[in-house]
N, C-alpha and C positions, 0 to 999 in steps of 0.2 A: 611518933605524930598519932595522935588519936583522932579518932572520928567524930563526931557530933550529930546526935541525930538532926533530920530537916525540922526547920522550921514551920509551923502549921502555914504560914502562907507560902513557902515554898514548895511545899509537897502539894499544894492546892495548884499552884501554879504550873508544876508538873503533872501533874493527874487531869490538866484540862487540856494538855496537848494534842494537835491532832495533825495529822499527815494529809499530803495533798493526796495522797490514792485513797482518803477514805470517802470524798465524797466529790462526784464526778464533774461538780462545776467548778470546782478548784485544778484540775488537771489544766497544765498547761501543753500546749504545742507545741513545744519545742525544749531543747535544754540548752544549758548556758554552760558552757566549760571555759573554767579558767585557769590558763599556764601557770604554773608556780616555779617550775623547773630551774627558771633561771635564780631565781631567789633562794628558796629554800634546797633546791638537788644539790646548788654548787657549794651549801655550806658544809656537807659531808665529803667533801674534797679536802685529801691531806696536805695538798699543797696547794697556796695561793694560784688562782688561774688568771691571765692575762687580760687585761679590760680588752684587748682586740678581739679573743675569744670569744669571750661574753657579750661582746656585740654581734659579733657572727651568729652566736647560737640563737640569740633576738632574732636578726633578718631571717634566719630559716624558719624559725618557730612563725614569725608572720607572714610568711611567703607559703604558709600552708593555710590560710584563711583564717587563723585566730582571731580573734578581736579583743579578748582581753589578755596580757602577757603582764605577770608581775616582777618584775627582774631587780628592784632595790629593797633595801633593807635600813632601819634607821638603828640598825645592831652597832654598839659600840667595837670597834676592829680588835679591842682586848679579848673581846668574848666569842668572836666570831671572826679572823683575822680573813678569812676566805673570801669575804665580801666585799673587801677593800677595793 
């Protein structure tokens, strides 16, 4: 694998990035938490997890007050069989 230098356009884009903490006016008064455990976390399991267990996990997470829970994946089962 060979690394190529960034194009001028890409370099300019990266050098112009700012962060919300750099300007007081851009600071948010809240934090948004997105739970991805049912999607990403379960992919690390060695064996397939029953659907009932996955549903129970999502239900318990929802009871904690999380507003966004990512529980699905469009990965092909050949590559990630745990998400079936």
